[in-house]
N, C-alpha and C positions, 0 to 999 in steps of 0.2 A: 040702838043708834045707828045710823050709817056713817061710813068713812068718807071723809072731804079733803080733796086735794087742793092743798093750798098752794102748790108750784106753779108759777104761772107754766103757760101751753110753751113757750119758748126755749124756757129751762130744759122740761121735760123731752124735747125734741133733741137739743144739744148733748145731752147724756146719754141719749139713744145711740147718737151716731158715732159716739167717743169711745163705745164700748163694741161696737161693731167692724171698725176700721181697722184694729191689730190684728183680729181674727179673719181677715179678708185678705192681710198681707203674707199672714202665716199659711194659707191654703195657698194661696199664689205661689210663694217660695216653694214650697213642695212640691207642686206640680211641675216649676222649672227642672228643681235639681231630679225629679224621677224622669223628665223627661232627656236630657242631659247623660244621665246614665244609662236609660235605655238604647240611645243613641251609641255610646261608646261602647256599651256590651254588643252591639249588631257590629261595628267598624270592625272590633278586636276579632268576631267571631268568621266575619268575612273573609280578614286575614289569613284567619289560621285554615279555613278551608282552602283560600289560597296557594300558600304553602304547602299543604295537604294532597293538593293536586301535582306541584311540583314534584313534589318527592316521589309521588308516584309513576310519574313521567319517566320522571330521570330513573327508575328503578326497572323500568319496562324497556329501556334503551339497553341501560346495563347488561339484561337477559337476552338481548337480541345477539351481543359482541361474542362469536366465535371462540372459544378456550384457542391460545397460542397450541401449533403443531408441534407434536414431540420430535427431537432431534433425530434426523436419519443417518445413523451409522455410516450406513451403507453410503450415503452422499457425500459424510467426510472424506469416508477413505477413496472415494474417486475421486474429488478434489485434492487430496494431498498427493494422490498419482499422477496427476494434471500438472502441477506444480512441479515435481521431481522431473519429469519429461519435458516441461518449457525451459527447467534450469540446465537439463543436459545439452538440448538443442541448442541454448544458447552458448554456454562452453564450447560448443562444437564448432558454432559460426564463427564464435571467436577465435579458436586454432585455428582457422585454416590461415594457409601461405600463400601471398598473391604469386603462385610462379611464374607468371607473367615480367614481372618486377624482377625476380633473380634472373631468369634467363636474360632479359635487357640488361642488367646492372654486368654479367658476364660478358657480354657481347660487348660492352661499352668499355673495359678495363682489359681489353682481351690485348697484347701487344700484337705488332707485326712481325711476322716470322713467328708466331706461334700456331699450328693447326693440332687438331683435338683426335683422336682417337676412339676416347670414351668419356662421355659424361653421366655420370649417375644421380641422381636428386630422390631425398627421402623426406618426409615429413617430420619433424620432431616429435616426440612424444605426447599428445596432449594434455593438459590439467585435469585431472579428477573432479567431477562434478558433486558438489556437498550434497549428502543425502538429508532432504528434510524429513522430520519424525513426522508420523500422521497421530494423531488425534486417537486414542482408542485402540490403535493397533499395538501388536508385537513387533518391538524392536527387532529388525533383523541384524544378524552380527556384520562389523563394518567391513565392505571390500578391502579385499590384500591391497599394498601400494603398487601398482604396476612395475616393473620390471625394467626401469632404464635401458633404453637403446643406447647404441653406439653415438658418440659423438663425431662421427662422421656422417654427417648428413648428405654431404655433398663429396662423392671420389670424379676425381678428373685425371686423365692421362691421355700424352700426346708427344709430340716434337717439337723440339724449336733450335734454333740457327746455332744456340749456344747457351752455357751455364747462366751466361749473363739475362739471356732473354726468359729463361725461367727464374732468375731472382728478380725480374722487373715484374714477372705474373704474380708473383708471392708477395711483393709488396703493394700492388693495385689492389688484388683480392681484399688484404688484411685492411685497406681502407675502406671495404663495401662494408655498409652497416647491418647488411643480414647474414653475411658471414662473422665468425668467432672462432678462433683456435686453428687459423690457416698454417698448415704442417704440410713440409713437405718430404711425400713417400721416399724417393729416388731420384735421381739425373745422373745419368751415365751416356757415354760417349755410344753413337750406334756402332759403330767400330771403334774401339781398344784401342789406343793409341795414337789416337789422332785429334785433329781439333775441331772436326765434322758436327755435323747434326748429333742433336742428344735427346734421347728420349727421357720422357718424367711421369712422376705421379704425384698427386698431391689431393690432401685430404682436408675437408673443413666444416665445421657446424653450422647448422642454418639456427639461429635465431627465431625463438617463436614470436607471435602478436604479443607485444605490451613489453618485450624484454629490451633490457638498456646493456650498452655496450658498456 
């Protein structure tokens, strides 16, 4: 007995088409997903390779940088000694006395009738420059304090017509800013018992630079 297909031809074709469309759609979707995943993987692999190349280049540059040189103790000692010498020189320059100004002031205040036979000037003791310690060196014992010199940095002697002239000279010298502690040594007549010329001597201290009255 032979089988006979009783379905119409159009119905059979429609059924065949309905069965094949979902299958084709699934295959296409799987291909698209696989393609997207492959592209993403290749992109991330390229980024990782690029980052690794940058890291290797940075390590190579770091290896080319030389290490810091060790600190030289001799250079530090020389720098400290230079600083001390500069400080000592600056202190000496600051302690200089303008002798031309001092002599000009004496000539301006010298009264008429006064003649000088001796004038002695000496610079006041300069201040001691502080010692700057040098790192890494053995600290030396502090220098002894300088022995103070006499306050008579200026001494003067001569002749005057009278004691009043000597007193006038003392009062004028006391007004000079560079002098301090103006003191009369002696004032006596050249010929005792007369009112003629007198001889005198006096002393004064000289203020150092920066000193106030």
